[in-house]
C-alpha positions in Angstrom: -79.4 173.5 155.4 -80.8 176.2 157.7 -77.4 177.9 157.9 -77.0 178.1 154.1 -80.6 178.4 153.2 -80.1 181.8 151.4 -77.4 180.3 149.3 -79.5 177.3 148.3 -82.6 179.4 147.5 -80.7 181.6 144.9 -78.6 178.9 143.4 -79.2 177.8 139.9 -77.5 174.4 140.1 -75.8 172.2 142.7 -72.3 173.4 141.6 -73.1 176.9 142.8 -74.0 175.5 146.2 -70.8 173.5 146.3 -68.8 176.5 145.5 -70.5 178.5 148.2 -70.0 175.8 150.8 -66.4 175.6 150.0 -66.1 179.4 150.3 -67.6 179.0 153.8 -65.0 176.5 154.8 -67.0 173.3 154.3 -64.7 170.5 153.2 -65.1 166.9 152.1 -64.3 165.9 155.7 -67.2 168.0 156.9 -69.5 166.5 154.3 -68.7 163.0 155.6 -70.2 164.0 158.9 -73.5 164.5 157.0 -73.2 161.0 155.3 -71.9 162.3 152.0 -68.7 161.4 150.2 -67.8 165.0 149.3 -69.1 168.6 149.1 -70.6 168.1 145.6 -72.8 165.2 146.8 -73.9 167.3 149.8 -74.7 170.2 147.6 -76.8 168.1 145.3 -79.1 167.0 148.1 -79.3 170.5 149.5 -80.2 171.8 146.0 -83.0 169.2 145.7 -84.4 169.7 149.1 -84.6 173.5 149.5 -87.1 175.3 147.3 -86.0 178.1 145.0 -86.9 181.7 145.3 -90.6 182.3 145.0 -91.5 178.7 145.8 -93.3 177.6 149.0 -91.8 174.7 151.0 -93.8 171.5 150.5 -95.8 170.2 153.4 -95.0 166.6 154.3 -98.7 166.0 154.9 -99.8 167.1 151.4 -99.4 164.9 148.4 -97.6 167.0 145.8 -97.7 164.3 143.1 -98.5 166.0 139.8 -101.9 165.1 138.3 -102.4 164.0 134.7 -103.8 166.9 132.6 -106.3 166.4 129.8 -104.3 168.7 127.4 -101.2 166.6 127.2 -103.1 163.3 127.5 -105.1 164.2 124.3 -101.9 165.5 122.5 -100.2 162.2 123.0 -103.1 160.4 121.4 -103.0 162.6 118.3 -100.0 161.1 116.5 -101.5 157.6 116.6 -104.9 158.8 115.5 -103.5 160.7 112.5 -101.2 157.9 111.5 -104.1 155.4 111.5 -106.1 157.8 109.4 -103.2 158.2 107.0 -102.6 154.5 106.7 -106.4 154.0 106.0 -106.3 156.8 103.4 -103.2 155.2 101.6 -104.9 151.8 101.4 -108.2 153.3 100.1 -106.6 155.4 97.3 -104.3 154.8 94.4 -102.2 156.8 92.0 -101.7 160.5 92.5 -104.3 160.5 95.3 -102.3 158.0 97.3 -99.2 160.1 96.9 -100.9 163.2 98.1 -102.5 161.4 101.0 -99.1 160.0 102.1 -97.4 163.4 101.8 -100.1 165.3 103.7 -100.3 162.5 106.3 -96.5 162.6 106.9 -96.7 166.4 107.4 -99.6 166.3 109.9 -98.0 163.4 111.8 -94.8 165.3 112.1 -96.7 168.3 113.6 -98.6 166.0 115.9 -95.4 164.4 117.2 -93.8 167.8 117.8 -97.0 168.9 119.7 -96.9 165.7 121.8 -93.3 166.3 122.6 -93.8 169.9 123.6 -96.0 169.6 126.7 -96.6 167.2 129.6 -94.3 164.4 130.7 -92.6 164.3 127.3 -92.0 168.0 127.1 -88.4 169.2 127.5 -87.3 171.8 130.0 -86.9 175.4 128.7 -83.1 175.1 128.8 -83.2 171.9 126.7 -85.7 172.8 124.0 -83.1 174.3 121.6 -81.4 170.9 121.4 -84.5 168.6 121.4 -83.6 165.6 119.1 -86.9 165.7 117.1 -85.1 165.8 113.7 -83.4 162.5 114.3 -86.6 161.0 115.6 -88.3 161.8 112.3 -85.5 160.1 110.3 -85.7 156.9 112.5 -89.5 156.7 112.1 -89.2 157.2 108.3 -86.6 154.5 108.1 -88.8 152.2 110.0 -91.5 152.6 107.3 -89.3 152.8 104.2 -85.7 151.9 105.0 -85.9 148.1 105.1 -87.8 147.9 101.9 -85.3 150.3 100.2 -82.3 148.4 101.6 -83.7 145.0 100.6 -84.4 146.2 97.1 -81.0 147.9 96.8 -79.1 144.7 97.8 -80.8 142.9 94.9 -80.2 145.6 92.3 -83.4 147.7 92.8 -85.6 149.4 93.5 -87.2 149.6 90.1 -90.1 151.9 91.2 -91.1 154.3 93.9 -93.0 153.0 96.9 -96.7 152.5 96.3 -97.7 151.9 99.9 -98.3 148.2 99.3 -96.3 145.5 101.3 -95.8 143.4 98.2 -94.5 146.2 95.9 -90.9 146.3 94.6 -90.2 148.9 97.3 -92.4 147.6 100.2 -93.6 149.9 102.9 -94.0 148.7 106.5 -96.8 150.6 108.1 -97.4 148.4 111.2 -94.2 149.5 113.1 -94.8 153.2 112.3 -98.4 153.0 113.5 -97.4 151.1 116.6 -94.7 153.6 117.5 -97.0 156.7 117.0 -99.7 155.0 119.1 -97.1 154.3 121.8 -96.8 158.1 122.4 -99.7 157.8 124.9 -98.3 155.0 127.0 -94.8 156.6 126.8 -96.2 159.8 128.3 -98.0 157.9 131.1 -94.9 155.9 131.9 -92.8 159.1 132.0 -95.5 160.8 134.2 -95.5 157.7 136.5 -91.7 157.7 136.8 -91.5 161.4 137.5 -94.3 161.3 140.1 -92.9 158.3 142.0 -89.3 159.6 141.9 -90.3 162.9 143.4 -92.2 161.1 146.1 -89.1 159.0 146.9 -87.0 162.2 146.9 -89.2 163.7 149.6 -89.0 160.5 151.7 -85.3 159.8 151.2 -82.5 160.6 153.7 -79.5 160.3 151.4 -78.5 160.3 147.8 -77.4 156.7 147.8 -80.7 155.6 149.3 -82.5 157.6 146.8 -80.5 156.2 143.9 -81.1 152.7 145.1 -84.9 153.2 145.3 -85.2 155.0 141.9 -83.1 152.5 139.9 -85.7 149.7 140.0 -88.4 152.3 139.3 -86.6 153.4 136.2 -86.2 149.8 134.9 -89.8 149.0 135.7 -91.0 152.1 133.8 -88.9 151.1 130.8 -90.2 147.5 130.9 -93.8 148.9 131.2 -93.4 150.9 128.0 -91.9 148.0 126.1 -94.8 145.8 127.1 -97.3 148.4 125.9 -95.3 148.8 122.6 -95.3 145.0 122.1 -99.0 144.8 122.5 -99.6 147.7 120.1 -97.4 146.1 117.5 -99.2 142.8 117.7 -102.5 144.6 117.3 -101.5 146.8 114.4 -99.8 144.0 112.6 -102.9 141.8 112.9 -105.2 144.7 111.8 -103.0 145.6 108.8 -102.2 142.0 107.9 -98.5 142.6 108.0 -95.6 140.8 109.6 -94.7 142.1 113.1 -91.0 143.0 113.2 -90.7 142.8 117.0 -86.9 143.1 117.4 -86.6 146.1 115.1 -89.6 148.0 116.5 -88.9 147.3 120.2 -85.2 148.4 119.9 -86.3 151.6 118.0 -89.0 152.3 120.6 -86.6 151.7 123.5 -84.1 154.1 121.9 -86.7 156.9 121.4 -88.3 156.4 124.8 -85.0 156.6 126.7 -83.8 159.5 124.6 -87.0 161.4 125.4 -86.9 160.5 129.1 -83.4 161.8 129.5 -84.3 165.0 127.5 -87.3 165.7 129.7 -85.0 165.7 132.7 -82.5 168.1 131.1 -79.9 165.6 129.9 -79.8 166.3 126.1 -76.2 165.7 125.1 -76.2 161.9 125.2 -79.6 161.4 123.5 -78.5 163.7 120.6 -75.2 161.9 120.2 -76.7 158.4 120.3 -79.6 159.3 117.9 -77.1 160.9 115.4 -75.0 157.7 115.6 -77.9 155.4 114.9 -79.1 157.7 112.1 -75.6 157.8 110.6 -75.2 154.0 110.7 -78.5 153.5 108.8 -77.7 156.2 106.3 -74.3 154.8 105.8 -75.7 151.3 105.1 -77.9 152.7 102.4 -75.2 155.0 100.9 -72.6 152.2 100.7 -75.0 149.8 99.1 -75.8 152.2 96.3 -72.1 153.4 96.1 -71.0 149.8 95.5 -72.6 149.9 92.1 -69.8 152.2 90.9 -67.0 150.6 89.0 -64.4 149.1 91.4 -66.5 149.9 94.5 -68.3 146.5 95.0 -66.3 146.0 98.3 -68.3 148.8 100.0 -71.4 146.7 100.3 -69.7 143.7 101.8 -70.5 144.5 105.4 -74.1 145.4 104.7 -74.6 142.3 102.5 -73.2 140.1 105.2 -75.5 141.6 107.8 -78.5 141.3 105.5 -77.7 137.7 104.7 -77.4 137.0 108.4 -80.4 138.9 109.9 -82.3 140.3 107.0 -82.8 144.0 106.0 -84.2 144.8 109.4 -80.9 143.9 111.0 -79.4 147.3 110.3 -81.9 149.3 112.3 -82.2 146.5 114.9 -78.4 146.5 115.6 -77.9 150.3 115.5 -81.0 151.1 117.7 -80.3 148.2 120.0 -76.7 149.4 120.7 -77.9 152.9 121.1 -80.8 151.9 123.5 -78.3 149.9 125.6 -76.0 152.9 125.9 -78.8 155.2 126.9 -80.1 152.7 129.4 -76.7 152.6 131.1 -76.5 156.4 131.0 -80.0 156.8 132.4 -79.3 154.5 135.4 -76.5 157.0 136.3 -78.2 160.3 135.5 -81.9 159.7 136.3 -81.0 158.3 139.8 -79.6 161.7 140.9 -81.6 163.8 143.2 -80.9 167.0 141.1 -82.6 165.3 138.1 -85.9 165.5 139.8 -85.7 168.9 141.4 -87.8 170.5 138.8 -91.6 170.3 138.6 -93.3 168.4 135.7 -93.8 170.5 132.6 -97.4 171.6 132.1 
């Protein structure tokens, strides 16, 4: 590390260090002497341990754990507060006033979610902000509120009217999952902050990439479980307060998918979250499209898979299945990507 310090300080990623080491004659056999399987593994640890240009080396005696900041802490509370106000406004109004309240509420909630995802532990790195999967997040949240009611009505030949905001309407609206998910932005941010801080502390103390990965893996799973526990409690509270059923399976799988997607995005891994969110969105949109398309002459067979799934698990089964598979795929992906030292080489966003 001392011999190749200049190379490490100006490198933009571990691959550049690996290329430089190979140019200086460092081979995989040489890397084995330093307890690494190959040059790329050695380069990854060197990239994580040596500060970039303009940075000062960290002192072992100083705790460099990033502190929570009031700005992002308040921003993560905003979506839940605005969603609660919107739900209250919908229930206290009727007719055109209710429609206006719902539209304005949806608009301000979307801006609040974008603001919460722009800073702090849920904020994406600069290089990842152009591919942030917020668009698909909005679709999944909207489906959680309106999709099950629309699908259930479509299977039986409806809907006969637009949603009115009531749970017993021909097109029922589920507000408890949406309120619980927006309120969970705050515990999601704290869980992500805790994971990043503890992982960077373990990076400073580790002596090898395998040791670091082994210590971060249970931390990742514990953070994931902590968020799910918080979401479960919020869903129980919101369902009781709104006097609605609590769809635990659907809401927890959706929350798990969104949390893992955001956690990967904040560490610079944007491709897999976008692909999985698009796949889940496509599956739900396809279920709705085939149900309505089956009403065309000779196309009744298109709705057979959806009808079978609805008969087996109910209308919520579509989102539960699509989000559950996506969350499992992202969890496996996260245990590979977020246990790398290079994933934690950057400081926490402001």
